[in-house]
Backbone bond lengths (Angstrom), bond angles and torsions (degrees), N, CA, C in turn:
res aa  C-N    CA-C-N  psi(-1)  N-CA   C-N-CA  omega(-1)  CA-C   N-CA-C  phi
1 M - - - 1.458 - - 1.526 107.87 -
2 S 1.366 117.24 125.33 1.435 120.39 179.05 1.546 109.81 -90.42
3 I 1.342 113.78 167.42 1.467 118.15 176.09 1.494 108.72 -78.13
4 P 1.293 119.09 132.21 1.474 121.23 -177.26 1.538 109.33 -60.69
5 I 1.370 112.70 147.09 1.472 118.16 177.05 1.540 106.64 -101.26
6 G 1.333 115.94 130.49 1.429 118.04 -178.71 1.547 107.96 -166.45
7 Q 1.314 116.05 -165.34 1.438 120.96 179.63 1.527 110.01 -84.07
8 W 1.330 114.72 104.16 1.453 121.25 -174.17 1.538 110.05 -72.37
9 T 1.288 114.43 139.37 1.479 119.73 173.18 1.546 105.58 -129.58
10 P 1.355 116.03 153.23 1.474 118.76 -177.68 1.491 111.88 -57.75
11 T 1.333 116.58 140.95 1.466 123.47 -179.08 1.517 110.51 -111.26
12 H 1.316 118.26 14.30 1.452 121.12 -175.96 1.513 112.12 -58.17
13 G 1.323 117.41 123.14 1.417 120.91 176.18 1.509 116.82 85.78
14 E 1.336 116.67 -5.36 1.446 120.35 179.69 1.515 111.17 -76.88
15 P 1.338 118.89 153.14 1.487 119.53 -177.38 1.510 109.70 -71.44
16 Y 1.330 113.07 156.47 1.453 120.09 177.19 1.511 112.50 -66.13
17 R 1.278 119.80 129.69 1.463 125.17 175.84 1.523 107.82 -129.47
18 A 1.319 115.36 139.95 1.469 119.34 -177.63 1.541 109.10 -122.84
19 V 1.330 113.45 152.92 1.477 120.45 174.26 1.503 106.79 -133.32
20 P 1.353 117.34 154.46 1.467 122.60 -177.03 1.538 109.73 -61.07
21 Y 1.292 115.97 144.32 1.481 120.70 172.00 1.540 106.64 -132.69
22 R 1.340 112.16 110.99 1.494 117.30 -175.64 1.522 109.70 -134.56
23 P 1.333 119.04 67.02 1.435 119.68 179.55 1.510 112.26 -66.37
24 V 1.298 118.07 148.39 1.473 122.16 176.34 1.523 109.15 -67.86
25 R 1.318 116.71 125.45 1.479 120.21 -179.99 1.513 111.31 -73.58
26 M 1.273 117.53 130.47 1.437 121.89 -178.82 1.555 109.21 -80.04
27 G 1.289 116.86 142.06 1.452 120.16 177.03 1.536 113.21 -64.47
28 V 1.295 117.16 151.68 1.459 120.05 -175.35 1.548 110.56 -60.17
29 E 1.281 118.23 -44.93 1.460 119.32 -178.23 1.526 111.84 -62.19
30 E 1.315 117.79 -43.28 1.453 121.10 178.42 1.559 108.56 -66.29
31 S 1.305 118.89 -41.48 1.464 121.39 -177.93 1.520 109.92 -61.56
32 V 1.363 115.73 -46.41 1.461 119.63 -179.53 1.555 111.08 -63.02
33 G 1.349 115.48 -40.64 1.440 118.44 178.64 1.512 113.91 -65.64
34 R 1.312 117.03 -41.09 1.445 120.79 178.96 1.529 110.41 -65.55
35 A 1.320 116.08 -41.80 1.462 119.61 -179.05 1.503 110.72 -62.74
36 A 1.332 117.34 -41.69 1.478 121.19 -179.86 1.506 110.96 -66.70
37 E 1.346 116.83 -38.84 1.445 119.92 177.84 1.552 111.76 -67.17
38 L 1.287 115.61 -41.03 1.449 119.46 178.33 1.530 112.26 -65.67
39 R 1.325 116.76 -41.99 1.452 120.79 174.44 1.503 113.40 -57.11
40 E 1.346 114.58 -42.29 1.486 118.56 -178.65 1.560 110.18 -70.29
41 R 1.301 117.47 -40.43 1.450 118.92 179.63 1.507 113.51 -68.94
42 M 1.280 116.27 -39.85 1.477 119.76 179.56 1.517 112.04 -69.85
43 A 1.412 116.87 -26.70 1.424 119.00 176.16 1.548 112.10 -67.45
44 E 1.314 116.02 -17.49 1.460 120.22 177.34 1.515 114.02 -84.42
45 R 1.332 116.90 -8.21 1.440 121.61 -175.71 1.541 109.08 -68.59
46 R 1.293 117.59 133.26 1.452 123.17 174.78 1.506 110.86 -136.56
47 T 1.322 114.25 147.20 1.470 118.81 171.44 1.504 109.81 -74.99
48 V 1.281 116.54 127.75 1.492 123.10 -174.58 1.503 108.90 -112.94
49 R 1.332 114.48 132.05 1.476 119.60 177.15 1.554 113.11 -116.03
50 R 1.325 115.96 -1.37 1.445 121.16 176.95 1.527 107.82 -122.16
51 F 1.313 114.72 110.60 1.469 121.19 -172.51 1.541 110.79 -111.48
52 S 1.305 113.22 148.73 1.470 121.06 167.66 1.532 109.06 -76.89
53 A 1.287 116.43 152.71 1.496 120.28 176.74 1.530 110.13 -85.85
54 D 1.323 118.34 -0.40 1.463 121.42 -179.62 1.534 108.54 -57.92
55 P 1.350 118.40 137.62 1.450 121.91 178.75 1.541 110.15 -68.03
56 V 1.322 113.96 151.97 1.476 119.15 175.40 1.534 110.40 -109.95
57 P 1.303 116.50 155.41 1.496 118.59 178.27 1.511 109.13 -61.66
58 E 1.330 117.52 117.91 1.445 120.20 -175.58 1.564 111.07 -63.45
59 Q 1.329 117.15 -34.89 1.469 118.17 -179.82 1.491 111.81 -65.78
60 V 1.340 118.32 -31.62 1.476 119.68 176.87 1.511 108.53 -62.51
61 V 1.311 118.32 -42.70 1.444 121.75 -179.45 1.540 110.50 -66.73
62 R 1.334 116.32 -42.98 1.472 119.87 178.47 1.523 110.81 -61.54
63 D 1.365 116.79 -40.46 1.448 119.79 179.53 1.511 112.65 -66.57
64 A 1.363 115.03 -37.45 1.479 120.28 177.20 1.540 109.87 -62.01
65 I 1.307 116.35 -43.30 1.449 121.15 177.55 1.548 110.50 -63.39
66 A 1.307 116.65 -41.19 1.445 120.87 176.31 1.565 111.75 -61.85
67 C 1.353 115.24 -37.62 1.484 117.46 174.20 1.526 110.28 -63.95
68 A 1.297 118.14 -43.85 1.475 122.61 -178.82 1.584 108.76 -60.15
69 A 1.290 115.09 -37.79 1.498 118.17 -177.62 1.478 112.04 -72.18
70 T 1.353 121.16 -3.70 1.473 121.34 174.62 1.535 109.71 -88.29
71 A 1.336 118.16 0.67 1.480 119.19 -178.71 1.512 112.99 -60.05
72 P 1.304 116.43 151.57 1.470 119.98 175.53 1.529 108.69 -69.20
73 S 1.309 116.45 152.55 1.496 120.50 -179.98 1.489 110.95 -147.95
74 G 1.307 116.36 153.89 1.451 121.26 177.55 1.512 112.75 -55.42
75 A 1.347 116.88 122.58 1.446 122.67 -179.42 1.525 112.33 54.68
76 H 1.326 117.42 23.75 1.461 123.44 179.56 1.530 110.97 52.08
77 Q 1.335 115.95 40.48 1.479 120.35 178.92 1.497 112.80 -84.83
78 Q 1.340 117.82 -15.76 1.463 121.61 178.64 1.489 113.13 49.46
79 P 1.306 117.90 60.05 1.472 123.02 -167.81 1.560 113.23 -82.85
80 W 1.309 117.16 52.63 1.462 119.05 -175.93 1.530 110.77 -136.85
81 T 1.321 114.47 151.90 1.459 123.68 169.42 1.506 106.90 -135.69
82 F 1.369 115.05 133.62 1.452 120.95 179.43 1.539 106.50 -113.49
83 V 1.318 115.58 118.30 1.479 120.52 -178.23 1.574 105.79 -104.05
84 L 1.300 115.75 114.90 1.455 120.18 179.16 1.510 109.89 -92.30
85 V 1.309 116.00 112.67 1.477 122.50 -172.49 1.535 108.97 -105.20
86 K 1.285 117.63 112.83 1.448 122.86 177.05 1.534 113.94 -112.28
87 D 1.320 116.41 -22.84 1.449 121.96 -177.65 1.514 109.81 -61.65
88 P 1.363 119.33 122.37 1.481 120.49 -178.06 1.521 111.68 -62.08
89 E 1.334 118.84 -35.13 1.454 118.46 -179.13 1.497 113.56 -68.69
90 V 1.326 115.62 -38.87 1.488 118.68 173.29 1.466 112.82 -63.56
91 R 1.336 116.98 -40.16 1.466 118.81 176.84 1.536 112.51 -64.31
92 R 1.323 114.55 -35.66 1.484 118.84 177.67 1.513 110.37 -64.62
93 R 1.339 118.77 -41.77 1.442 121.60 178.98 1.532 111.29 -64.87
94 I 1.339 116.68 -38.63 1.432 120.29 -179.82 1.549 107.59 -67.85
95 R 1.304 118.19 -41.60 1.476 118.13 179.24 1.531 111.46 -62.31
96 E 1.339 117.91 -45.89 1.426 121.28 -177.96 1.548 111.95 -58.75
97 A 1.341 115.29 -44.42 1.438 119.63 179.94 1.540 110.73 -68.69
98 A 1.327 117.18 -41.70 1.488 120.75 179.51 1.491 110.70 -62.42
99 E 1.330 117.62 -43.02 1.487 120.35 -176.01 1.543 109.68 -68.92
100 E 1.301 117.70 -31.45 1.456 120.22 176.87 1.530 110.02 -63.19
101 E 1.338 115.89 -45.12 1.494 118.78 177.39 1.504 110.72 -64.97
102 E 1.362 115.04 -41.32 1.458 118.46 -176.15 1.578 112.16 -66.43
103 R 1.331 115.91 -34.56 1.453 118.85 175.53 1.507 111.21 -57.05
104 L 1.297 115.68 -45.33 1.456 122.01 178.44 1.549 111.16 -62.32
105 S 1.305 113.93 -39.39 1.459 120.00 -176.54 1.517 109.97 -69.36
106 Y 1.337 117.88 -49.04 1.458 120.71 -178.58 1.511 111.21 -73.17
107 A 1.311 118.97 -18.00 1.472 119.60 176.66 1.517 113.28 -80.19
108 G 1.312 117.36 -2.87 1.424 118.03 175.50 1.508 114.23 146.60
109 R 1.324 119.42 -16.76 1.461 119.03 -176.57 1.500 112.55 -64.85
110 L 1.319 118.24 -28.20 1.449 121.21 -178.65 1.512 112.82 -72.51
111 G 1.314 115.75 -31.67 1.455 120.99 -174.92 1.570 110.85 89.67
112 E 1.297 117.10 152.29 1.459 121.68 -171.00 1.519 111.12 -65.28
113 E 1.331 117.72 -35.81 1.480 118.84 -177.24 1.539 110.36 -63.74
114 W 1.302 117.33 -40.76 1.487 121.64 179.85 1.518 107.74 -69.08
115 L 1.334 116.74 -46.47 1.461 121.34 -178.43 1.558 109.40 -58.29
116 A 1.315 117.10 -39.91 1.477 123.18 -179.31 1.581 108.02 -63.38
117 A 1.337 115.83 -39.29 1.454 119.39 -178.87 1.535 110.53 -67.55
118 L 1.317 115.09 -34.42 1.493 121.83 -177.56 1.551 111.04 -78.03
119 R 1.274 119.82 -23.12 1.456 124.67 -168.40 1.570 111.64 -58.04
120 P 1.328 118.49 -41.37 1.492 119.53 179.28 1.514 113.23 -65.43
121 L 1.330 117.19 -16.26 1.473 121.34 -177.99 1.536 111.66 -88.64
122 G 1.307 117.22 -13.18 1.442 121.81 177.33 1.574 112.93 71.67
123 T 1.313 118.70 27.45 1.449 120.44 -176.27 1.552 107.84 -90.96
124 D 1.320 114.44 155.14 1.482 122.07 173.04 1.553 109.27 -147.43
125 E 1.331 115.18 -166.16 1.438 119.73 -176.14 1.512 113.48 -79.20
126 V 1.303 118.95 -8.23 1.454 122.53 -177.73 1.534 108.42 -88.12
127 K 1.314 118.93 124.83 1.446 122.83 -172.68 1.524 112.76 -123.63
128 P 1.353 117.10 66.19 1.501 118.99 -177.37 1.578 113.50 -61.82
129 H 1.335 115.35 -23.15 1.454 117.34 -177.50 1.513 113.34 -63.06
130 L 1.364 116.70 -20.22 1.436 118.95 179.68 1.491 114.62 -73.16
131 T 1.368 118.07 -20.16 1.435 122.98 175.84 1.494 114.77 -114.92
132 D 1.344 117.13 -23.93 1.416 119.56 178.96 1.527 112.73 -77.24
133 A 1.310 119.04 -38.71 1.456 120.78 176.95 1.536 108.58 -64.94
134 P 1.299 116.80 143.89 1.517 118.30 -175.10 1.500 111.64 -76.27
135 A 1.338 118.51 -13.65 1.449 118.49 -178.97 1.553 110.76 -148.56
136 L 1.275 117.03 146.86 1.459 123.83 171.26 1.486 109.50 -118.02
137 I 1.324 116.62 140.37 1.463 121.49 169.62 1.509 106.04 -112.03
138 V 1.305 114.47 110.35 1.476 117.90 177.68 1.559 107.02 -96.13
139 V 1.300 117.06 120.01 1.463 122.74 -175.54 1.540 107.28 -98.99
140 F 1.320 114.71 126.29 1.473 121.78 176.14 1.519 109.46 -114.22
141 Q 1.354 114.82 141.97 1.476 118.97 174.23 1.513 107.50 -101.12
142 Q 1.255 116.23 135.25 1.502 121.78 179.17 1.509 106.86 -90.54
143 R 1.340 115.34 107.08 1.477 119.78 -175.97 1.515 110.48 -66.29
144 Y 1.311 118.70 -27.60 1.445 124.39 178.00 1.513 108.70 -155.43
145 W 1.352 114.60 158.93 1.500 118.84 177.08 1.514 105.83 -81.93
146 L 1.376 114.36 136.50 1.450 122.07 -177.72 1.515 108.54 -122.16
147 G 1.324 115.43 114.39 1.443 121.19 179.97 1.535 111.78 -79.36
148 E 1.292 116.73 161.63 1.472 121.78 178.18 1.536 111.90 -59.66
149 D 1.347 115.36 -28.47 1.455 119.14 179.98 1.521 114.05 -89.21
150 G 1.365 115.07 8.01 1.454 121.79 -179.24 1.484 116.59 88.19
151 S 1.345 117.57 -3.67 1.461 121.74 175.41 1.506 112.10 -63.61
152 R 1.369 114.89 150.25 1.455 119.94 -177.20 1.519 111.21 -129.39
153 R 1.297 116.94 146.51 1.442 122.90 171.95 1.543 107.98 -136.92
154 K 1.339 115.23 136.59 1.445 120.09 -178.45 1.513 112.84 -66.29
155 H 1.341 115.49 142.47 1.448 120.22 170.37 1.534 107.81 -102.81
156 Y 1.347 114.78 155.65 1.452 119.34 -171.47 1.552 110.47 -120.33
157 Y 1.306 116.85 141.84 1.494 122.47 179.06 1.507 110.15 53.44
158 V 1.346 115.14 48.70 1.480 118.90 -175.23 1.529 111.11 -67.01
159 D 1.320 117.32 -48.43 1.491 120.07 179.85 1.497 112.63 -57.22
160 E 1.321 115.74 -45.71 1.473 119.39 -179.49 1.527 111.63 -65.23
161 S 1.325 115.57 -43.54 1.450 120.21 -175.90 1.583 109.94 -65.12
162 V 1.314 117.69 -45.38 1.486 121.18 -179.47 1.517 109.76 -68.98
163 G 1.339 116.87 -38.34 1.442 118.56 178.07 1.531 113.03 -60.72
164 I 1.324 114.90 -40.82 1.498 118.41 178.55 1.564 107.90 -65.99
165 A 1.294 118.21 -40.40 1.477 120.82 -178.69 1.536 109.59 -63.48
166 V 1.338 117.35 -40.52 1.427 120.42 -179.92 1.560 112.20 -64.89
167 G 1.361 115.35 -39.13 1.421 120.74 175.83 1.509 111.31 -59.88
168 M 1.332 116.69 -45.73 1.434 121.57 179.22 1.511 112.20 -66.33
169 L 1.358 118.32 -31.32 1.470 122.62 175.61 1.482 110.09 -65.55
170 L 1.329 117.68 -46.52 1.432 121.49 -178.95 1.529 111.51 -61.79
171 S 1.294 115.29 -39.43 1.480 120.07 179.42 1.503 109.43 -65.67
172 A 1.284 117.27 -45.27 1.482 122.67 -176.15 1.541 109.42 -63.36
173 L 1.320 116.80 -42.09 1.447 121.34 179.90 1.510 110.66 -65.40
174 H 1.316 117.38 -46.28 1.478 122.25 177.64 1.497 112.36 -58.32
175 L 1.332 114.97 -49.92 1.444 120.24 -176.51 1.544 113.41 -68.74
176 S 1.303 113.12 -13.65 1.508 120.05 177.25 1.514 110.44 -98.63
177 G 1.316 118.40 6.84 1.473 121.20 172.92 1.518 114.08 92.40
178 L 1.327 118.75 9.66 1.447 119.66 -179.01 1.547 111.71 -109.99
179 A 1.358 115.06 155.61 1.455 118.96 179.80 1.532 107.78 -104.20
180 A 1.355 114.86 159.21 1.463 119.04 -178.05 1.489 107.53 -158.26
181 L 1.354 114.47 168.99 1.448 121.08 167.86 1.526 106.43 -147.48
182 V 1.356 112.30 162.85 1.497 120.32 176.84 1.497 106.59 -105.47
183 H 1.305 116.22 113.91 1.479 122.92 178.69 1.518 109.24 -110.58
184 T 1.344 115.85 126.02 1.477 119.75 -177.45 1.491 110.13 -129.84
185 P 1.355 118.73 74.65 1.435 121.29 174.51 1.532 110.59 -58.93
186 S 1.300 118.09 142.68 1.423 121.82 -175.89 1.508 110.85 -131.49
187 P 1.370 116.64 122.97 1.462 127.50 0.72 1.526 111.95 -80.33
188 M 1.348 117.86 167.78 1.433 122.90 -174.00 1.520 113.37 -116.42
189 R 1.357 118.14 18.96 1.420 119.49 -176.03 1.529 112.39 -63.32
190 F 1.344 116.95 -24.60 1.447 119.14 -179.32 1.528 113.49 -62.51
191 L 1.302 115.77 -25.16 1.478 120.60 -179.76 1.494 111.21 -63.84
192 S 1.304 116.77 -42.70 1.447 120.66 177.04 1.488 112.99 -61.29
193 E 1.344 115.10 -38.42 1.460 121.32 -178.25 1.537 108.73 -71.04
194 V 1.334 118.27 -48.36 1.476 121.66 -176.31 1.524 109.84 -63.13
195 L 1.313 116.52 -37.67 1.479 120.47 -171.51 1.547 111.36 -101.11
196 G 1.321 116.95 -0.31 1.434 119.39 173.43 1.523 114.47 65.02
197 R 1.323 116.84 40.32 1.450 119.08 -178.16 1.527 112.21 -83.39
198 P 1.334 116.88 155.14 1.488 119.03 -176.93 1.543 111.68 -72.24
199 V 1.322 113.52 171.10 1.465 118.46 -173.27 1.522 114.69 -68.87
200 N 1.288 118.49 -19.64 1.485 121.88 179.22 1.486 113.04 -81.42
201 E 1.316 118.86 -3.79 1.472 121.34 -175.87 1.526 110.12 -108.72
202 K 1.361 114.58 138.42 1.429 122.66 178.03 1.507 110.43 -126.47
203 A 1.348 116.78 130.14 1.477 118.40 -176.92 1.524 110.76 -61.48
204 F 1.319 117.41 137.31 1.421 125.75 -178.65 1.524 112.32 -110.42
205 A 1.309 117.49 -42.63 1.465 121.31 -176.93 1.537 110.20 -165.78
206 V 1.340 116.16 152.94 1.434 121.85 171.37 1.566 106.53 -113.38
207 I 1.299 116.18 127.43 1.463 119.67 -174.74 1.560 109.29 -121.47
208 P 1.319 118.18 98.46 1.469 121.29 172.53 1.533 108.31 -64.65
209 V 1.313 116.35 142.63 1.505 121.72 -177.65 1.519 106.95 -134.21
210 G 1.316 115.17 135.80 1.465 119.80 175.90 1.523 111.57 174.62
211 Y 1.319 115.10 -156.87 1.470 122.16 171.95 1.519 111.18 -106.39
212 P 1.302 117.64 145.05 1.494 119.59 176.62 1.505 110.33 -56.61
213 A 1.357 116.76 144.22 1.438 121.60 174.80 1.515 109.00 -66.06
214 A 1.383 115.97 158.91 1.452 120.48 -179.95 1.520 111.69 -59.23
215 D 1.321 117.23 -32.42 1.468 122.11 -178.78 1.548 112.96 -103.59
216 C 1.346 114.25 24.04 1.466 118.91 -176.21 1.512 110.78 -63.52
217 E 1.327 114.16 138.76 1.467 121.26 170.89 1.492 108.30 -131.31
218 V 1.344 115.36 151.10 1.481 121.38 176.95 1.514 109.35 -128.14
219 P 1.302 117.23 158.56 1.482 119.25 -179.91 1.546 111.67 -61.04
220 D 1.316 114.20 148.35 1.466 120.80 178.11 1.518 109.28 -82.19
221 L 1.366 113.51 87.71 1.424 119.11 -174.05 1.541 111.78 -111.99
222 V 1.347 115.63 162.41 1.429 122.35 175.48 1.527 106.59 -126.82
223 R 1.340 117.72 129.48 1.446 120.82 176.66 1.544 108.00 -84.27
224 K 1.314 112.41 152.77 1.507 117.20 173.54 1.518 109.90 -61.24
225 S 1.337 115.50 145.53 1.446 119.80 176.26 1.475 109.91 -76.86
226 L 1.321 116.61 166.50 1.463 122.77 -177.42 1.535 111.32 -59.02
227 D 1.372 116.13 -40.94 1.453 117.51 179.80 1.542 114.74 -71.05
228 Q 1.337 115.67 -11.81 1.453 118.60 174.42 1.516 113.51 -86.94
229 V 1.306 117.30 -17.16 1.505 119.59 -179.01 1.513 113.44 -117.19
230 L 1.316 115.73 -8.57 1.505 119.37 -177.86 1.509 111.70 -107.62
231 V 1.313 116.58 129.45 1.452 122.94 169.75 1.514 109.42 -120.04
232 E 1.315 115.91 123.26 1.466 120.80 -179.74 1.519 107.29 -107.77
233 V 1.328 115.43 133.26 1.454 119.64 179.44 1.528 108.88 -118.76
């Protein structure tokens, strides 16, 4: 049984109410098969910085965002906003502002240790993905709930909650046949200004979405093996 989708309203202070949850248990063989398929498909996911200008199915992107919005969150406050940016002019403004910040960062603001860590990835201050990709998803974290009357209520575990949602978004996009990357220009205050977001929201990430360009290349990387990341007790 899934959680109903509807017009959410704050539940702060309301009494605990429970509903039955009786999902159909998947058979072991099917579960093992699905897990193996998922592992194989996710192993193919790569961060892409060279995008085709070809349009993507908008409903696929909307469904991926809907998947991300099912993420668990602190006190079920769902402290996220996903802004889908398709307008070329708005994407141009975002790129110009992002590249200005990145120029300062790559000129020394990041520090040599950080720059050395980035060097194998081949990144620099030029960010064509922000205008080449047909869509951007700008993710904002809601630092607190803001009522229409100006009242505020604290949100809990905001960074963790939004981070989980972004991970689910990337998975949904990849499994739906689209490519993406997580871009985090620093600082990101300009995103709130360009997109006219309210004072309780803080930019978390910019995610270009599209298809890889015909001449797309990615860094020659190796992921850690399972025995390097898993500890069994």
